[in-house]
C-alpha positions as CSV (number, residue, x, y, z in Angstrom):
1,M,27.4,5.1,1.9
2,F,26.1,4.5,-1.6
3,N,25.9,0.8,-0.9
4,D,23.5,1.7,1.9
5,L,21.5,3.8,-0.6
6,T,21.2,0.9,-3.0
7,G,19.9,-1.3,-0.2
8,L,17.4,1.4,0.8
9,G,16.3,1.7,-2.9
10,Y,15.7,-2.1,-3.1
11,G,13.7,-2.0,0.1
12,L,11.5,0.8,-1.2
13,V,10.9,-1.1,-4.4
14,V,9.9,-4.3,-2.6
15,F,7.7,-2.2,-0.3
16,A,5.9,-0.7,-3.3
17,I,5.5,-4.2,-5.0
18,I,4.0,-5.6,-1.8
19,I,1.4,-2.8,-1.6
20,G,0.6,-3.0,-5.3
21,V,0.2,-6.8,-5.5
22,G,-1.6,-6.9,-2.1
23,S,-4.1,-4.2,-3.3
24,V,-4.8,-6.1,-6.6
25,V,-5.3,-9.4,-4.8
26,L,-7.6,-7.9,-2.1
27,F,-9.6,-6.1,-4.7
28,N,-10.2,-9.2,-6.7
29,F,-10.8,-11.3,-3.6
30,G,-13.4,-8.8,-2.5
31,G,-15.2,-9.2,-5.9
32,A,-15.1,-12.9,-5.5
33,V,-16.9,-12.8,-2.1
34,A,-19.2,-9.9,-2.8
35,L,-22.9,-10.6,-2.3
36,C,-25.0,-8.6,-4.7
37,D,-28.8,-8.3,-4.4
38,T,-30.0,-10.7,-7.2
39,T,-33.7,-9.8,-6.7
40,N,-33.0,-6.3,-8.3
41,L,-30.7,-7.9,-10.9
42,Y,-27.5,-6.5,-9.4
43,S,-24.3,-8.2,-10.4
44,W,-20.6,-7.5,-9.5
45,N,-19.0,-4.8,-11.7
46,S,-15.2,-5.2,-11.5
47,S,-14.4,-1.9,-13.2
48,T,-16.3,0.2,-10.6
49,G,-15.9,-2.2,-7.6
50,N,-19.5,-2.4,-6.6
51,C,-22.8,-4.0,-7.6
52,W,-24.5,-2.7,-10.7
53,N,-27.8,-3.4,-12.5
54,G,-27.4,-1.2,-15.5
55,T,-28.8,2.0,-14.0
56,N,-28.0,2.0,-10.3
57,S,-25.1,0.9,-8.2
58,A,-25.1,-0.6,-4.7
59,T,-22.6,-1.6,-2.1
60,P,-22.1,-5.4,-1.8
61,A,-23.3,-7.1,1.3
62,G,-21.6,-9.9,3.3
63,S,-19.0,-10.0,6.0
64,G,-16.4,-11.4,3.5
65,Y,-16.6,-8.4,1.3
66,T,-16.8,-6.0,4.3
67,N,-13.6,-7.4,5.9
68,T,-11.8,-7.5,2.6
69,N,-12.7,-4.0,1.7
70,Y,-11.5,-2.8,5.2
71,L,-8.2,-4.6,4.7
72,L,-7.8,-3.0,1.2
73,G,-8.4,0.4,2.8
74,Q,-5.8,-0.3,5.5
75,L,-3.2,-1.3,2.8
76,G,-4.1,1.6,0.5
77,S,-3.8,5.3,0.9
78,S,-5.6,5.5,4.3
79,G,-3.2,2.9,5.8
80,L,0.2,1.5,5.0
81,A,0.7,3.3,1.7
82,G,-0.2,6.6,3.3
83,W,2.9,6.2,5.5
84,T,5.2,5.8,2.5
85,P,6.5,9.4,2.4
86,A,7.2,9.4,6.1
87,I,9.0,6.0,5.9
88,I,11.2,7.3,3.0
89,A,12.0,10.6,4.8
90,I,12.9,8.8,8.1
91,S,15.0,6.2,6.3
92,V,17.0,8.7,4.3
93,G,17.4,11.0,7.3
94,L,18.7,8.1,9.5
95,L,21.0,7.0,6.8
96,F,22.7,10.4,6.6
97,L,22.8,10.8,10.4
98,G,24.4,7.4,10.6
99,A,27.0,8.4,8.0
100,F,27.9,11.5,10.1
101,M,28.0,9.4,13.3
102,V,30.4,6.9,11.8
103,R,32.7,9.6,10.7
104,G,32.7,10.8,14.3
105,G,33.5,14.4,13.7
106,R,37.1,13.7,12.7
107,S,38.7,16.1,10.3
108,R,40.2,14.8,7.1
109,G,43.5,16.6,7.2
110,R,46.4,16.7,9.7
111,Y,47.3,20.1,11.2
């Protein structure tokens, strides 16, 4: 059973790495395709994730940024990462239920 727990742990670590790397890549790609209003001297501010002109911030325009920002939301806390606690609970629960089913209710001693 502990071999199964090791595999489950590796799977959860890979799941977390995919979410983390995917979020970083999508955030940086969103900054690369963001269209900031240059007439009001807005430019992309990578620390805040929006357009900034020194005093005001604005949401970037363009379908590339809009779609990338949507995908980032779906990968982040409002999407796949939000399901992480449920995935962990179901996986561990099914692992223990499977261990009890394999045993089949047999007793250990002979009477």
